[in-house]
C-alpha positions in Angstrom: -230.1 132.7 -159.8 -233.8 133.5 -160.0 -233.4 135.9 -162.9 -231.1 133.5 -164.7 -233.8 130.8 -164.5 -236.4 133.2 -165.7 -234.3 134.6 -168.6 -233.7 131.0 -169.9 -237.4 130.5 -169.7 -236.9 126.7 -170.2 -239.9 125.3 -172.1 -241.5 128.7 -172.6 -242.7 130.0 -175.9 -242.3 133.7 -175.2 -239.5 135.7 -173.6 -239.8 136.0 -169.8 -241.2 139.3 -168.6 -241.2 141.0 -165.2 -244.8 139.9 -164.9 -244.1 136.3 -165.7 -241.2 136.4 -163.2 -243.6 137.7 -160.5 -246.0 134.9 -161.4 -243.2 132.3 -161.1 -242.2 133.7 -157.8 -245.7 133.6 -156.4 -246.2 130.0 -157.5 -242.9 128.7 -156.1 -242.7 126.6 -153.0 -240.2 127.3 -150.2 -237.5 124.9 -151.4 -237.6 126.4 -154.9 -237.3 129.9 -153.4 -234.3 128.8 -151.4 -232.6 127.6 -154.5 -233.4 130.7 -156.5 -231.9 132.8 -153.7 -228.8 130.7 -153.7 -229.5 128.8 -150.5 -230.6 125.4 -152.0 -227.2 123.6 -152.0 -225.9 121.8 -149.0 -223.2 124.4 -148.6 -225.8 127.1 -147.9 -228.2 125.1 -145.8 -226.5 126.2 -142.7 -228.0 129.7 -143.0 -230.9 130.2 -140.6 -234.4 130.3 -142.1 -234.9 133.9 -141.0 -232.0 135.0 -143.2 -233.3 133.0 -146.1 -236.8 134.5 -145.6 -235.3 138.0 -145.6 -233.5 137.4 -148.9 -236.7 135.9 -150.4 -238.6 139.0 -149.3 -235.9 141.3 -150.8 -236.1 139.4 -154.1 -239.9 139.9 -154.3 -239.4 143.6 -153.4 -236.9 143.9 -156.2 -239.2 142.3 -158.7 -242.0 144.7 -157.7 -239.6 147.7 -157.9 -238.6 146.7 -161.4 -242.3 146.3 -162.4 -243.1 149.8 -161.0 -240.2 151.2 -163.0 -240.5 149.3 -166.3 -244.0 147.6 -166.3 -244.9 144.0 -166.3 -244.4 143.5 -170.0 -240.7 144.4 -169.9 -238.6 141.4 -170.8 -235.9 140.4 -168.4 -233.3 140.0 -171.1 -233.7 143.6 -172.2 -232.8 144.8 -168.6 -229.3 143.2 -168.9 
């Protein structure tokens, strides 16, 4: 879900990059991160916070892994 939001880049003037995805991630509050990781709906709210925290951490690790591999300027759409 996070990457879908970033790829759409609603309101943005330039295509979303891995760097801008990392910036968005770092600026998001806990509730936004829950939604981006698929835990924002009432259906998923029964998951314990430690599990949600683990998935949020894994998402950030994945973004950083992609940046190391492709660079911050790589557009997300081009990775599809």
